[in-house]
N, C-alpha and C positions, 0 to 999 in steps of 0.2 A: 222511290226503291224498286218499284215493280219493272220499271224501264232500264234501270243500272242490270238488275238479274235478268232480263228478257237481253241485254247485250252481252251480259258475261258467258250466258247459255250459247249465243250465237258465236262468238267468240270462239268456244269449246268447241262446238261443233264443225266450225268451220280448221280447225286445226286438227281434227280427228279426220276431216277428209280429206286433208294435205296428207298426213299420215298412211292413208288408205293409197291415194293416189301413188306415193313414192312406193309402197309395197307392191302394187300393181306392175309398174313396171321395174322394179328388181324381178317379179315372176316371169315379164316377158324377156327379161335378160335370159333368164335359168332355160326357159322353152325355145328359144332362140338357139341357143348353144348347144341343146340336145337334139335340135333338128337335123337330119341328114341331107335336105337337099343341096344340091350344089352349090357352089357361092364364086362370087368372081374376087378377081386378087386385087387388092386394093391400088387404089393411081399412087403414081409417084407422088413424092413430098416436093413442094414448090421450093424456087431456094429462099424465099421469105422463110417458109414454116422450117426450114433447114438452120437458119442462124442460131444463134447463141442466144438464148434465153435474156434478155433485159432486165426484166426485174423479179427475181426468183420470188418474193416477197407474195408474189401472185399467181405462185404454180403452187399443185400440189401433185402428189404421187400416190395414185390407187394400188395398193398390193395385194397379193393372195387372189388374182383374178385367178378364171377358169384357164387351164392352157387350150387352146384349141383353135383349127384351122379356120374357124368362121371368124375372120378379123372385120368383114364389110359390116355384117349383121353386129355386132358385137361394138363397133363405131357407132353405130346409130343408134345401138338402143342406151348406149353411153352420152350420146351427145342428148338423147332426149331427155335419161334422167337428170343430170347436173345441169342442164339447160334451166331447170325451175327454179334453181338457186338464185343463178347468175349469169350473165354474158360470157361464153367462151369463144376466147381469142384463138385459141388453137388445142389440139385433141392428137396426144401420139400414142399408136400403142405398138410399143417395139415386137419384133418378130425374129426366129431364127428358123434355118431350114434343118433341117434331121430326116435323114431315109427318103429323100426326095421330095419331102412335105413340108412347107412353111408354116411354122405354127407360132403364134403370143407365146412370151415369156413367164407370163402372169403378173405383168404390171402395166399403168397406164399414167400419161403424165399430161396433165390438162394445166391451161393456163386462162384464168380468168383477167377479167377487164379491171377489177379491181381487187383489193387486199381482203375487204369486209366480206367479197363473195368466198373469196378462197378460206377464209376463217370460218365461215358457214359451212362448206364444204365440210370441214374437217369436222364441226361439231355434229353436224345431222348424218352423215354417210359412214364414217367410222364407227365401226363395230354391226354393220348392219348385216344380217346371217341370210346368203343367199343361198345354199344348200347346205344339208350337212357336211361336205367338203369343204365349202367355202364363204368366208367372212370377209370383209372388205376390213381392209386396214390402210386407211386417209390420214398421210400425213402432209406437212408442208413439205417442199424442198429444201428448204434452206437448213430444216432440221435434218431431213436426210443427209445433205452434205456435211453437217456439224458433225453426223454420227461415224460416218466414213471417215472423215479426217483421224478419227483416234485411233493410236495405232493397237495392234493385236497384241503385242508386248507391253508392259508396264516397265518405264525405266524413272529411277528416281531422277530430278533436274537437280544440278548441282547450284549451290546458293549462286556464282556467278551468270550462270544461266537465268535464273528465276529474276533476278537484277534486270536484266538484258529484255527478258519477255516481257514483266511486269510494266502496265501503262502508267502505273501509279505512282508519284514523286514525293509520296510518305515513308519514307526509307528506314525509318526509325527501326532499331531490331527489338523495341521492348514490347509484349506483348501487351497491348491495350484493353484487355477484358480482365486481368488480376484482381481486379475489383469483385468479381463474382465469386471469387475464390476463398472468400474470406473464411479462416474456420470458427466461426462465431456468429456466420450469417445475419453480418451486420450491414447497414445499408449510410449512405454517403449524403452529405448535402453541402450546398456553397452559400455562405453570407457575404452580403458587400456593404459596407460601411466606411464611412469618412474616405479615406483612400486608400484600405485596406479592402482585401479579398483573402478570404478563410476557408480551406475544405475541412471538414470533420466525419470522424465515424461518428456512429451514434447507436446505443442499445436500447433495450425498452428494459431500463432500470434507471432509482433515482441517483444520476452519476454527469458526471460534466460530460460533453462529451469530447473525442478524443481527436486532436489537431494531426491534421494529415498534413495539409501544407498550406503555408500563406506569402509567398511570394519572397520569402526570405532571397532566395538567389538573385531575384531583380532588384531587390533592395541594395545589393551589396554594388550592383552595378549602376546605382542612385537612379532607377527607373522603375516606374508604377507597375504593378502586374495589370493593370486593368486602368481606363478613364472613367469607363460608361459604367454597363452593364454585364453581367456575364451569362453564359445561357449555355446549358446542357443541349447535346445533339441527343434526337426522339428515344434512342435505345443507348442512351449514356456513355457510348467510345469516347465523345470528345467536349470539350470543353471551350467554347469561344469566349474571349475575352475581347472589349472594344478598346480601340486604340484612334487615333484622327485619322493617323494616314490609312485604316483599314479594320479588318477583323486576323484575329491570329487563333490556333488551334493546338490545345495542349491534350496531353492524356500518356496514360503509363505509369508505372509506378514512380517515378523521376520525374513527373510532371514537367516531360521535354516539350519542348516547341516542335510541333509537325507542321505546319503549315501557316503562312499568310496571305491573307487575300486583300489586294489594294482596292480600297475605295475609299477616298477621301470625305471625312466630315458622317464617315456610317454612324446609324443610328439606330437601325432595325433589321434584324435577321430572322431569317423562316429557314427551318431545315427541310428538306423531305423525309415522309416517313421511315424511310430505309437509310437514311444518311450520304446518299451517293452526289445529291445536288443541297445548293443554298442559295436564297434569295436574301441579298442586302438592297437597303433603301436609306441615301443620307438624308431623307427628310426634305427634301425641296421638290416642289412642283412647277408644272411649266412645257411647254412645249417643246421648250429652245434647249431643255435639259437633257441632250436625249442620254447622258450615263447617270439618271437618277437612281435608277433600279438595274442591279446587274445578277445575272444566272453563272452562279461557278458551280464547277465542277470539285466536288472535295476533295478527291483522291490525287488530281492531277494539280489542281490550281486555277486551271484554265477558265478564263470567262466566256462561257460558251454566247451567250448573247446580252446585250443591253436597252432599258427600254426608258421611255419618258415616263415622268408620274401626269398622267394630266386628267383623268378623272377621280378626285377627291371626293369621298364617299363623306359625308357630314358628321357620322355617329361613329365608323369603325375605320377609319383610315390606313391600318394595317390591320391583318397584311392582303394587300394589293392583288397578288395571287396566290390560288389555294391550289395544294398538290393532289393529287391523286391519291389512295393508299398504296399503289405499287411503283411510283414515281416516274410510270411511264410520260403522266401528263400535269400541265400546272397551265390554267386558265385564270382569267379576268374579264371582267365585263367593260366594254368598249361602246362610250357612247357617242354618236353622232348628232348629225342634223334629224334625219329622218330614219336613223335606224339604231336599235339598240342590238348589241352584237354579244354573244358570247365567245372569246376569242379563245382557241384549246390549240397548246405548242405541247409538241412531241419530245421528248430525249431520244438519245443525245442530240440528234440535231438543232433541238431548238425553234426547228421552224414549226408554222403554221400548219395542223393536222390538216392533210389533204388541200391546203394553201387556198383555205375558204374557212371565213366565220360562219356562227351560228346566230342566225336573227331572230331575235326574240323581242319583237316592240313592247317597251313599256317593261321591260322585266325589273325587277326590284332588287331581288337577291338570290344568291344561289350557293350551293354546298354539296360538298362531295360525299358520297357514302366512306368510311372509316373501313370497310372490308373489299367492294365492289366497283367496277369503274362504270358506276351509276352516279350522275349529278341531279339533284330535288333543287328546283327553280318552282317562282311564281309571280304574278303579273295580277297588276289591279284591274278594279273595274275599269271600261272604256265605254260609255254608251250605253248599249244594250248588250255587250258582250261582258258578262261576270268575270270576275276575279276567277282564277286556276292557278292550282298546283300543280307541276309536272313533275314526273319521273323520267330522264332521258336517260340511255345506256351510250357509251364510248367505247368504238371509236365509230359502229353503226350508226349513230344519230337516231335511232329508235326511240319512238315515244311508249314505254311499257304501261303507262297509266295516267291519267289525267283524273282530277277534282275539281270539280266547280264550284265556286264559293261564292257567298251572298251577302253587302253589306258589310264588304270588308274593310275595317281600318289600317290594318296591321298585321302581318302577320312573320312568326318565327320560327325557326326550322331546329330541331331537335333530335339529333343522331343517337341511337343508342350506339355507346363507344364499340360494341362489337360488331356494327351494322347491322344487328337482326330487326330491329325497329325505326321507323321514322315519326316522329310525333311532330304537328304542324299545327302551334299555337296560335289561334286567329283570335283579334279582337273584333268584334261587331258591334255593329250600331244595334239601339231596338227598333223595334217599330216606330216608334216615336221620335227616332233620331235624337234624344234628348240624352240617354245615357247609352254607356256601352256593357259588354258580358264578353265572356272569354269562352271561346269553343275550341276543341281538340279532336283534331281528325289525327289516326293513328293508324299507320302502314304495317302490313305484316310483310314483311321484305323475304322471307325467309317461304312464304305461300304461294302457290299458284293463282296467276294474275291479280297478285298483290291487293290481296283485299283488305277494308280500312274500314276501321271503327271509328263512332264519333260521341263525344260527349259534350255538354254544356257546362258552363260552371256561372251562377250569377256572381258570387264574391268577386272580388279583386284578387288578381293573381300575382302574386311577389317572385314567385320561382318556380321552375319544373326542374328535376334530375332523375336520369336514368340509374338503376344499380348497374354496378361496374361486373364485372368479371360472370357474365356470360349469365348477369341474372335480368329475370323477367317482370321485376318490378319497379313501378316509379312515385317517387312525391311530388308533392304540388303544395307550397306555401298558398293558402287563401284566406282573406279576412275580409271583414264589414268594416272595420275602423282602422284607425291608425296607429292603435296602442297593442292589441293583443291579434294574434293569429292563430289559425289551427292548420295540421299539418295532416293530409290526408295520404294512404298509403293504397295503391292501386296494383295489382297482378294482369298479368296478360296470357297466364296459365302455362304456357309452353313455347319455346321456340319456334316450333314450328307445328302446324295445324292445333294450335292451341282454342282452346273453348274460348267463348265469348270474356272481354274486358271485365274484370270485377272489382269493388270497393273491399280493402280487406280491413282496415278500420280507418278511425280519427284521432288523432291526438291531438286534444283540444287545450286550446286558451294558452298559447307559449308566447313567448318576448322573442319573436323570430323574425326573419325576413328573406333567410338563405339554407340550402340544404346541400351540406359536403358526404356524399355517402365513400365510405371506406373502398379502398381500391379491391377486396378481396369480397366485398358485397358486403350484405346483413346489417354492420354498424353503421352509422349514421349519426352526422354532429348537426345538430339544428341549431343556424347561429342569428343572434341580431346584431346585426351590423349597422345598418342604419340607427339616426334619432328615431324615436327615444329611447331604443333598447341599448346603444351604445359598448356592445363586448358583451352580451351573454352569449354562454355554451351550454348545452344541454346535449351530453353524449346517450343516444338509444340504442335499443336491442330490438330492430323490426322484428323478429322469429318470435324473440319471447313477449313483445307489446310492451316491454318494460325499459323507464330511465333510470340508466348507470351513474348518472351525477351531472350538478346542475354548477357551472363556474362563472366565472367574471375576468375577460381580458379586456380592459378598458381601451377603447377605441381600435379594435381591433381590425384591421381590414383584409385579411384573407386566412385559408385554412389551408393548411395543405397534409396531405396525408403521404405517407413514405409508400415504395412499391409494394413492401410486404404485408399492410394494414396494420401491422404493430401499434406504429409508433404517428401521434398525429401532433403539429405543430400549429398553433395560432401564431400568427405575425402581427405586429404594428410596422408598417413599416412608411415612408415619404417618399415621393417623387423628385430625379433628380432633375426635372422641367416646370418652371412655372414657380406659383407660389408655396411657402411652405406651410403647414399649420403649426403652430407653438405647441398645441397638445399632441401633435403625433411626434416633434421632437423629443418633449419630455416623457413620453411613453412608448418611445421606438423600441421595439427589439424582438423577441421571441420565447416562447413556453413551449415547452416538451409534455405532451401526457401520450399517455397509454390508452390504449383502443378504446378502454373500459371507463376512461374520463380521469384516471390517477396522474396527479403532479408529478411529472418526472426531474425537469429541469427549467431553470427560468437565466435568463441573459436580457439584459439592457443596455442599449447600446446607443450613443449619441450620434446623431448623421445614419441612421440605417436604412438602407435603400433596397435591400434586396435578401430573398431565401428563397432554394430551390433545391428539390429532392434531386440526388442522382438517378434519371430512371434507370429501368432493367430492360434488358430485351423481352419479347415474348416467349415465355417457356417452352420446350422442345417436347414436353410430356404429352401424349396423347390423352384423350378423357377416361380411358380404361386406366392408363398409367396414373392418373390423377385419383380415379377413383380408388385403387389398391390404396394410395399413400395415404389417404384420410379416412379410410374404412378403420372401424373401433378395431378390430383385431391388430392392425399394422400400428394404431396410434397408441395402442396399449403399451405395446413392444417399446414404440419410440419412444414415451413417456420417460423412461428412466435415462435414455439417453440425453434428451433435452434437460432433465437434473443436472447430471452430471455437470453438463456445459454452462448451466447457471450455478452452481456450486464452485468450478473452476473461474467462472470469471468474477466470482464474490469474492472468493480467495485471494485473486491477484488483485483485484481493488482495494482490497484490506490491506493485502501485503505492501501494496505500493505506497497507500498511506501511511502505513507504519514505517517504510524504508525514509517516507519524506519527513516526517516529524523525527523518527531518529536522527537524519542527517542535519536536521536545522538544530537538535539539542546537540549534536557534536561541533558543530561549525561555532554557537552563542561558546561553549566552553572551550572551545580552541582561540577566540578572537579574547575570551576573556582570562584565561592562562599567559598568552602572550603579552596583553597587556599589563597583566600584574608584574609579570617578570621583568619588562622596561622599567616600570615605577614600583621599585623596591623601596621600603618605611625611608630609609635615609633620603634615597632620590625626591620623593614624596614632600621630606623635611626640608630638602634644601630648594625645592621648585615653590612650595606654598610658605617658606620663610617661619612655619609652625610643625608641631606635632600635632596632628589632627586625633591619636588615638592616646595622649598623653593625658591620664588620671585629671591633672588639675586644671583640665580645660572643660572638665564637666562637674555637676552639683547634683550628688544624690540625695533627693527629698523620698520622705518614707510618711505615707501618710494611712490613716487607716479608716475605714468606713464600715459603717454600720448599719444595717438594715431590718427591720420588722417584718417578718414573713407573715407572719399570723399571729394573732393574738384572738385569745381563748379565755373566755369564765366562765368558769364551772361553780353552781352555788350548790352545794350539799347541804342537807337535811340531817337533823338527829334522828 
């Protein structure tokens, strides 16, 4: 601990010294410009220097500089300041002559040797205050060129011009986001069973989901809407369906086919987080199969690059590539004879970043942060070298922090859904090497130097889950035996500069092995899916530390929360691949519950493969607007509106049911009337050969029955 603290203090002092040196350089710049000494004119630029810039991504523009005749001194100081960040290939300070004196025009152009150095210069120097009148404004040249290309006066483009200028081939005129404008704020889900694919609206009420689309248009053409699975894109814009020739994307109110992607035998797909790209795999492996994996541009349908699938992980073969949060990079592990490499590719070029891989000998696994271009990976022990967890920033490849680990058997990395924390779950040997225990190393990603907190647990750990929606809590399922388990809830106290991690409470002696947080946080489903639990469900309020209800969905395979956090689905599904359990076939289907555990609806279907809620894009509301929405004063005014909406929904359902019953009754009466008209009495006699209503065909028997209800004897005395 002392060594780690000393190291942190040293790094902080080093950073302060660097900032101090940079401030001194800027002070020197101000002094040089205020000096009245004579100065030599700058030398003429060489032909090489006056060439057009070859790579503008390495070039920055420094604006709001002093307008001064001291060009030579200004050049010297600028070289001295910016060379601390990276190698300067060229520095230009434009000048102009006025009233017989040549002065600078207030800007400078610098070209660095690498894009990383240019980005660092923008990050560190932009906003530095030189004096009361001059504050540096540093931008990339490519950004400046883009701003200058914007016309001074805006003109609305015509539709034809938009079509010519747009690079996308998804030319459907439909609004692909109409599902977000539902007046009842409902969510959609898709189910896949037998050869059917259906999309439904769902509401928080005990009623059957409303069918939106079931591929009837495709059935009319004697085609199946899907042959294997379906997948929503991360923001819910597209629905991908699997076919033997490739992938098809659907969307809009009419579920039009938007795009097709050719990849024979495709079995797996992964969208990038912003839906710009898509990676597919046909399930085949081998160095000779150069088209096993394909990377597509979603909007144009163009295959940017293809890869073979050479190194197949034993436990998780897919996804082979993992996307960064902003779609800029995708990466995979490449294991060669004496080298273990992290290969990071950039978009849209699909080329290896900086034309070189990153060597990490012995690397076991890696994962991207959900909110930053930070990669976490771990390497096992090797001789005297301990196991290690590393946080690496891209594209600079700078190591942000490292944590040494000892006696490590395995590591699992759990990122907070919003990237605020990283939990590394470590399985360690005891001192005797006969038993194992679990340790947790939790990094605070929003604090300076990424401080780490640790915790050990002797019990067997079955599951770890972070609270969603910017939550700071997490839950752990841990147990001493195979039958019952405890659920402990901890808090990190704050997203940034929080106090020490603390135990909130423990929910003891439960039938569970899995945790499913609501998408809005606080509420959680404590589920028991493996034997001997087999489908035990408990709905739990973490704030109130209270159980809301306990239920059972036999053979439950997964729990799915809708994006609003109001409805939860428990699912029993079977795989399209491999053997199928008879039990799963008999119990397959889904059940819908409210967030408080109230049963809403149940559907049982044979050959049920998939249930998936339609995702929603991230809210555009700021934190302040969210606080206003959920404030007590605002919610009090909104309650009446919600009651009116619920009443309208209930009346619509009741009216719809009444209309169905009336229609069924009228249809029955009409059929009965038509049959009576066709078969009058004479026709019936002629058809049957006798009159079924003739009195002679019936014998009337009258019988009397008597029954003693009560018998009582009273004795009277004189």
